[in-house]
C-alpha positions as CSV (number, residue, x, y, z in Angstrom):
1,M,150.9,-80.7,99.8
2,E,154.3,-82.4,99.6
3,Y,157.2,-80.4,98.3
4,S,160.6,-81.6,97.1
5,A,163.5,-80.9,99.4
6,V,165.2,-77.5,99.2
7,H,168.8,-77.2,100.3
8,S,170.2,-74.3,102.2
9,I,172.1,-72.0,99.9
10,D,175.8,-72.5,99.7
11,G,178.3,-70.8,97.5
12,S,179.9,-74.1,96.6
13,Q,176.5,-75.5,95.5
14,V,175.5,-72.7,93.1
15,D,178.0,-72.7,90.2
16,V,177.4,-69.2,88.8
17,P,179.6,-69.6,85.7
18,G,178.2,-73.0,84.9
19,G,174.6,-72.1,84.2
20,H,171.6,-69.8,84.4
21,I,170.9,-68.5,87.9
22,L,167.3,-67.7,88.6
23,P,165.5,-66.0,91.5
24,L,162.5,-68.3,92.4
25,Q,159.5,-68.3,94.5
26,R,157.7,-71.6,94.8
27,I,154.0,-71.6,94.0
28,G,153.5,-75.4,93.6
29,R,155.3,-78.7,93.8
30,K,156.7,-78.3,90.3
31,R,156.3,-74.7,89.5
32,Y,158.0,-71.4,90.4
33,L,157.7,-67.7,89.7
34,S,160.8,-65.9,88.4
35,S,162.0,-62.9,86.5
36,M,164.9,-62.5,84.1
37,P,166.1,-60.3,81.2
38,W,164.4,-61.4,78.0
39,S,167.9,-62.2,76.5
40,Q,168.2,-64.9,79.1
41,L,164.8,-66.3,78.2
42,R,165.9,-66.3,74.6
43,Q,168.9,-68.6,75.5
44,I,166.4,-71.1,77.0
45,V,163.7,-70.9,74.4
46,P,164.7,-71.2,70.7
47,D,162.9,-69.2,68.0
48,P,159.5,-71.0,67.6
49,R,159.5,-70.1,63.9
50,R,162.4,-72.5,63.4
51,A,160.6,-75.4,64.9
52,E,158.2,-76.0,62.0
53,G,159.2,-77.7,58.8
54,R,162.1,-80.1,58.1
55,R,164.3,-77.5,56.4
56,R,164.1,-75.3,59.4
57,V,165.6,-77.8,61.8
58,E,168.0,-79.7,59.5
59,H,171.0,-77.9,60.9
60,A,169.8,-78.0,64.5
61,T,171.5,-79.9,67.3
62,A,169.9,-83.1,68.8
63,D,168.6,-81.1,71.8
64,E,167.1,-78.4,69.5
65,R,165.4,-81.1,67.4
66,Q,163.9,-82.7,70.5
67,Q,162.7,-79.4,71.8
68,A,161.2,-78.6,68.4
69,E,159.4,-81.9,68.2
70,L,157.9,-81.5,71.7
71,R,157.0,-77.9,71.0
72,N,155.1,-78.9,67.9
73,E,153.2,-81.5,69.8
74,I,151.8,-78.9,72.2
75,Q,151.8,-75.4,70.5
76,R,149.7,-74.3,67.5
77,G,151.4,-73.5,64.2
78,F,153.1,-70.1,63.9
79,R,151.2,-68.7,60.9
80,G,148.1,-66.7,60.0
81,A,146.6,-64.8,62.8
82,K,149.4,-65.7,65.3
83,Q,152.0,-64.4,62.9
84,Q,150.1,-61.1,62.5
85,N,149.6,-60.8,66.2
86,A,153.4,-61.1,66.7
87,R,154.0,-58.1,64.4
88,E,151.4,-56.1,66.2
89,Y,152.8,-57.1,69.6
90,A,156.2,-55.9,68.4
91,R,154.8,-52.5,67.7
92,Y,153.2,-52.4,71.1
93,L,156.4,-53.4,72.9
94,A,158.3,-50.8,70.9
95,M,156.0,-48.1,72.2
96,V,156.6,-49.5,75.7
97,L,160.4,-49.5,75.3
98,N,160.4,-46.0,73.8
99,G,158.5,-44.7,76.8
100,E,155.3,-43.8,74.9
101,R,153.0,-45.7,77.2
102,D,154.2,-44.3,80.6
103,E,153.0,-46.8,83.1
104,G,149.7,-47.6,81.3
105,W,150.8,-51.0,79.8
106,S,151.1,-54.6,80.8
107,T,152.3,-57.8,79.3
108,P,151.4,-61.4,80.5
109,V,153.9,-63.5,82.4
110,F,155.6,-66.2,80.2
111,C,154.7,-69.8,81.0
112,L,157.9,-71.9,80.6
113,W,158.3,-75.7,80.7
114,M,161.9,-76.2,81.6
115,L,163.1,-79.5,79.9
116,G,166.5,-79.9,81.6
117,D,167.8,-80.0,85.1
118,L,166.7,-77.3,87.6
119,N,168.5,-77.4,90.9
120,V,166.8,-75.3,93.6
121,H,168.6,-73.9,96.6
122,G,167.0,-72.2,99.6
123,A,167.6,-68.8,101.1
124,S,166.6,-67.4,104.5
125,Q,163.0,-66.3,105.2
126,V,162.7,-62.6,106.2
127,Q,161.3,-62.5,109.8
128,N,158.9,-65.3,109.0
129,L,156.7,-62.8,107.1
130,L,157.6,-63.3,103.4
131,P,157.6,-66.5,101.4
132,R,160.9,-68.3,101.4
133,Q,163.1,-67.0,98.6
134,L,164.9,-69.6,96.5
135,V,167.6,-69.6,93.9
136,G,167.5,-72.0,90.9
137,R,170.3,-73.1,88.6
138,T,169.9,-74.7,85.2
139,P,173.0,-75.5,83.1
140,F,173.7,-73.5,80.0
141,G,172.3,-75.3,77.0
142,N,169.2,-76.6,78.8
143,L,166.1,-75.7,76.7
144,G,162.5,-75.0,77.4
145,I,159.1,-74.7,75.7
146,L,156.7,-71.8,76.1
147,L,153.3,-73.2,77.1
148,D,152.0,-69.6,76.9
149,G,153.6,-66.4,75.6
150,E,155.1,-67.6,72.3
151,T,153.6,-64.6,70.4
152,Q,155.1,-62.2,72.9
153,H,158.5,-64.1,72.6
154,V,158.5,-63.8,68.7
155,A,157.5,-60.1,69.1
156,H,160.8,-59.6,71.0
157,L,162.7,-61.5,68.3
158,L,161.2,-59.3,65.6
159,L,162.3,-56.2,67.5
160,Q,165.8,-57.5,68.0
161,E,166.2,-58.5,64.3
162,N,165.4,-55.0,63.1
163,P,165.6,-52.6,66.1
164,E,166.2,-49.6,64.0
165,D,162.8,-50.0,62.3
166,Y,161.2,-49.5,65.7
167,G,163.5,-46.7,66.9
168,L,165.2,-49.0,69.3
169,E,168.7,-50.5,70.1
170,S,169.1,-54.2,70.4
171,R,170.3,-53.8,73.9
172,Q,166.9,-52.3,75.0
173,V,165.1,-55.5,73.9
174,G,167.5,-57.9,75.5
175,D,167.7,-56.0,78.8
176,R,163.9,-55.9,79.2
177,M,162.9,-57.7,82.5
178,V,160.1,-60.2,82.0
179,G,158.1,-62.3,84.4
180,V,158.2,-66.1,84.0
181,E,156.2,-68.9,85.5
182,I,158.5,-72.0,85.4
183,H,157.2,-75.5,85.3
184,H,159.6,-78.4,85.8
185,D,159.6,-82.2,85.6
186,L,156.3,-82.4,83.6
187,T,155.0,-85.1,81.3
188,V,154.0,-84.2,77.8
189,R,150.4,-84.8,78.8
190,E,150.7,-82.4,81.7
191,A,152.3,-79.8,79.5
192,R,149.6,-80.1,76.9
193,Q,146.9,-79.7,79.6
194,I,148.5,-76.5,80.8
195,F,148.6,-75.2,77.2
196,H,144.9,-76.1,76.9
197,D,144.0,-74.4,80.2
198,R,145.9,-71.3,79.5
199,N,144.4,-70.9,76.0
200,R,140.9,-72.2,76.3
201,L,139.6,-71.6,79.9
202,G,140.3,-67.9,80.2
203,V,137.3,-65.6,79.4
204,T,138.3,-62.9,77.0
205,A,136.7,-59.5,77.5
206,S,134.1,-58.5,75.0
207,K,135.2,-56.4,72.0
208,S,133.3,-53.4,73.4
209,V,134.9,-53.7,76.8
210,G,138.4,-54.2,75.3
211,L,138.1,-51.2,73.0
212,S,136.6,-48.9,75.6
213,S,139.6,-49.6,77.9
214,D,142.3,-48.6,75.4
215,S,143.0,-45.0,76.2
216,F,146.1,-44.8,74.1
217,D,144.3,-45.4,70.8
218,P,143.2,-41.9,69.6
219,T,140.1,-43.3,67.9
220,T,139.0,-44.8,71.2
221,S,139.6,-41.6,73.1
222,I,137.5,-39.7,70.5
223,S,134.8,-42.3,70.7
224,H,134.7,-41.8,74.5
225,F,134.5,-38.0,74.0
226,L,131.5,-38.4,71.7
227,R,129.8,-40.7,74.1
228,E,130.3,-38.4,77.0
229,T,129.6,-35.0,75.4
230,V,127.2,-35.5,72.5
231,K,123.5,-34.9,73.0
232,V,120.9,-36.2,70.5
233,N,117.6,-34.6,69.7
234,T,115.1,-37.4,69.7
235,R,111.3,-37.3,69.4
236,L,110.8,-38.7,72.9
237,P,111.7,-37.3,75.4
238,E,111.6,-33.7,74.1
239,E,114.9,-32.8,75.8
240,P,118.2,-33.9,74.1
241,V,119.3,-37.3,75.3
242,P,123.0,-37.8,76.4
243,F,124.7,-40.1,73.9
244,S,126.0,-42.1,76.8
245,R,122.5,-43.6,77.3
246,L,122.5,-44.8,73.7
247,V,125.9,-46.5,73.6
248,A,126.4,-49.8,75.4
249,T,130.0,-50.4,76.7
250,S,129.7,-53.8,78.4
251,T,128.4,-56.0,75.6
252,D,129.1,-56.9,72.0
253,Q,125.4,-57.0,71.1
254,V,122.5,-54.8,71.9
255,K,119.4,-56.9,72.7
256,G,116.1,-56.2,71.1
257,S,114.5,-55.0,74.3
258,A,117.4,-52.6,75.2
259,T,117.1,-48.9,74.9
260,Q,120.6,-48.4,73.6
261,W,121.2,-47.9,69.9
262,M,124.6,-49.4,69.4
263,T,127.7,-51.0,71.1
264,F,130.8,-49.1,71.8
265,S,132.7,-51.1,69.2
266,S,130.1,-50.0,66.6
267,L,130.6,-46.4,67.6
268,H,134.3,-46.9,67.4
269,S,134.0,-48.2,63.8
270,F,131.9,-45.2,62.9
271,V,134.6,-42.9,64.4
272,A,137.4,-44.7,62.6
273,T,135.8,-44.5,59.2
274,A,134.8,-40.9,59.7
275,I,138.5,-40.1,60.4
276,F,140.2,-42.4,57.8
277,G,137.5,-43.2,55.3
278,R,137.1,-46.5,53.4
279,S,140.7,-47.5,54.4
280,A,139.4,-48.1,58.0
281,V,136.6,-50.4,56.9
282,R,138.8,-53.5,56.8
283,G,140.6,-52.2,59.9
284,S,143.5,-53.4,61.8
285,K,144.3,-54.2,65.4
286,A,147.5,-52.1,65.1
287,I,147.6,-48.9,67.1
288,V,146.9,-46.0,64.8
289,R,148.0,-42.3,64.6
290,L,145.6,-39.7,63.3
291,P,146.1,-38.5,59.7
292,T,147.9,-35.2,58.9
293,G,145.9,-32.2,59.8
294,C,143.6,-34.2,62.1
295,H,144.6,-33.3,65.6
296,Q,142.6,-34.9,68.4
297,E,140.9,-31.6,69.4
298,V,140.0,-30.9,65.8
299,A,138.5,-34.4,65.3
300,Q,136.5,-34.2,68.6
301,K,134.9,-30.9,67.6
302,A,134.1,-31.9,64.0
303,L,132.8,-35.3,64.9
304,A,130.7,-34.1,67.8
305,E,129.0,-31.7,65.4
306,A,128.5,-34.4,62.8
307,A,127.2,-37.0,65.3
308,E,124.6,-34.6,66.7
309,L,123.4,-33.8,63.3
310,L,123.4,-37.3,61.9
311,F,122.0,-39.2,64.9
312,G,119.5,-36.5,65.6
313,F,118.2,-36.6,61.9
314,F,117.9,-40.4,62.0
315,A,116.8,-40.8,65.6
316,D,113.5,-42.4,64.6
317,E,115.3,-45.0,62.5
318,F,117.6,-45.9,65.4
319,D,114.6,-46.1,67.8
320,R,113.1,-48.8,65.6
321,R,116.4,-50.6,65.1
322,S,114.8,-54.1,65.4
323,D,113.0,-53.4,62.1
324,S,115.8,-51.2,60.5
325,V,119.3,-51.9,59.3
326,I,120.7,-48.5,60.3
327,A,122.2,-49.7,63.6
328,A,124.0,-52.6,61.9
329,P,127.8,-52.3,62.5
330,A,128.5,-52.4,58.7
331,V,126.0,-49.5,58.2
332,L,127.5,-47.5,61.0
333,A,130.9,-47.9,59.5
334,G,129.4,-46.8,56.1
335,L,127.8,-43.7,57.8
336,G,131.3,-42.8,59.0
337,V,132.6,-43.1,55.4
338,V,129.9,-40.6,54.3
339,L,130.8,-38.1,57.0
340,H,134.5,-38.5,56.1
341,G,133.8,-36.6,52.9
342,A,132.8,-33.6,54.9
343,M,135.6,-33.6,57.5
344,P,138.0,-30.6,57.5
345,W,141.1,-32.8,57.3
346,N,139.8,-34.6,54.1
347,L,141.3,-32.3,51.4
348,S,139.4,-34.2,48.7
349,G,136.0,-33.8,50.4
350,N,133.5,-31.9,48.3
351,Y,130.4,-31.6,50.4
352,S,129.2,-30.1,53.7
353,L,127.8,-31.9,56.7
354,D,124.2,-31.0,55.7
355,E,124.9,-32.3,52.2
356,A,126.3,-35.5,53.7
357,V,123.1,-36.1,55.6
358,M,120.9,-35.3,52.7
359,L,122.8,-37.9,50.6
360,L,121.3,-40.4,53.0
361,A,117.8,-38.9,53.4
362,D,116.0,-41.1,50.8
363,I,117.5,-44.5,51.8
364,N,115.1,-47.3,52.6
365,W,116.4,-48.5,55.9
366,D,113.7,-51.2,56.3
367,R,115.2,-54.6,57.0
368,D,113.9,-55.8,53.7
369,P,115.8,-58.5,51.8
370,G,114.6,-57.1,48.5
371,V,116.4,-53.8,49.3
372,W,119.6,-55.0,50.9
373,Q,120.3,-58.3,49.2
374,G,123.8,-58.2,47.8
375,V,124.7,-55.1,49.8
376,M,124.8,-56.5,53.3
377,G,123.5,-59.4,55.4
378,K,122.2,-62.7,54.1
379,V,118.7,-63.6,52.9
380,V,117.2,-66.4,54.9
381,V,114.2,-68.5,53.7
382,D,111.8,-70.1,56.2
383,A,111.5,-73.7,55.2
384,A,107.9,-74.0,56.5
385,T,106.4,-70.8,55.1
386,G,108.8,-69.7,52.4
387,A,109.0,-66.3,53.9
388,R,112.2,-64.4,53.2
389,S,114.0,-62.3,55.9
390,L,117.3,-60.5,56.1
391,S,119.9,-61.8,58.6
392,M,122.6,-59.3,59.6
393,A,125.0,-61.9,60.8
394,G,127.8,-60.5,58.7
395,G,130.0,-57.7,60.1
396,I,132.0,-54.7,59.1
397,H,134.8,-56.7,57.4
398,E,132.3,-58.8,55.3
399,D,129.8,-56.0,54.3
400,G,131.4,-52.7,55.1
401,L,132.9,-51.9,51.7
402,R,129.7,-52.8,49.8
403,V,127.6,-50.7,52.2
404,S,129.9,-47.7,51.9
405,T,129.7,-48.0,48.1
406,A,125.9,-48.2,48.2
407,L,125.8,-45.1,50.5
408,T,128.2,-42.9,48.5
409,D,128.8,-44.0,44.9
410,R,126.1,-42.6,42.6
411,N,127.5,-44.7,39.7
412,S,127.0,-48.0,41.5
413,P,123.7,-49.9,40.9
414,M,123.6,-50.5,44.7
415,F,123.2,-46.7,45.2
416,T,119.8,-46.8,43.5
417,Q,118.9,-50.2,44.9
418,I,118.7,-49.1,48.5
419,R,116.9,-45.8,47.9
420,R,113.2,-45.2,47.7
421,P,111.9,-44.2,44.2
422,A,111.3,-40.5,43.7
423,S,107.7,-39.7,44.2
């Protein structure tokens, strides 16, 4: 591969007061790795939120308008999920900067397209062992576009706008060292391709794998505790079965032939609703703290007892999960809501664990559209035969509230709808 010339470093060549000085390591003909304080990156990359809409750039300089136009050709709009992700990222970074994550954290390297000049100067190689170290200089005022890392960039901006809301000082945000992959001398087509490759070709870990790896979320830790310690009395075999055999951690869906009852993400939803009640049904990706009076040891003990009782009582239903709705994520979340009423930290709870289970004893768990229509799932009609079946394609967010109402609210018509008539 052919590389552009790199000149030996010379004090007269690198005008320190005249621009940004960047340590570089070449990884391609037009790309380098660098690190810098985030405040320096902010000088190079304007606030992406100001790039969208005419009113937002009407007072911008010509260079800022050009940067905004190029940015809008490449990046996706900063709204909806991306906007929410930035707020959650800010909370995550605040925990990092406040030392709450120790060394158990990581943020991706920014991917920067440098629009202006980038002069590269060479430094000596250390005993021919390490890659040649370089120094780059780009004049102050030169701008760039983030091909990846915009959400993280805005999260820093949110922290610096209101640092006191996060228990920080503005200096902590600006001084944070970040890794940057710098691309230089690209065409718009090449920049757009890099954005595509960064955002489309990566394989995201499954939800269960992602959740099971988050040891700083207390609900995840408690879910692991249940999986590792609970034993369930099933009909076969006669000895209690470790819950770890019944919870899949490497997939987002349990296949019909599998012996597991649920995924880790479904167990996590059950734990979250058992701790927080109906408020956890809609959920949030934000990192949570346990409610008042619910210390982790208390929650582990109470939920282990509840899980052994509940899953043991309905073991037969879970064993026939291909014909039953009980293992559906929305139902597991609803079961957690039922148990929430019997948890020691729920001061408004008015029944015991045994009473909670008996509240569920007469439910018709059959995957019958006549029973569950309007409560969860979707009724599907076979065009050839006219046969009706229940598809459970919906998830917790779509069906969780209705299911929890049907399981717990005696005044709701759905409560009677899903229960077998008294004999």
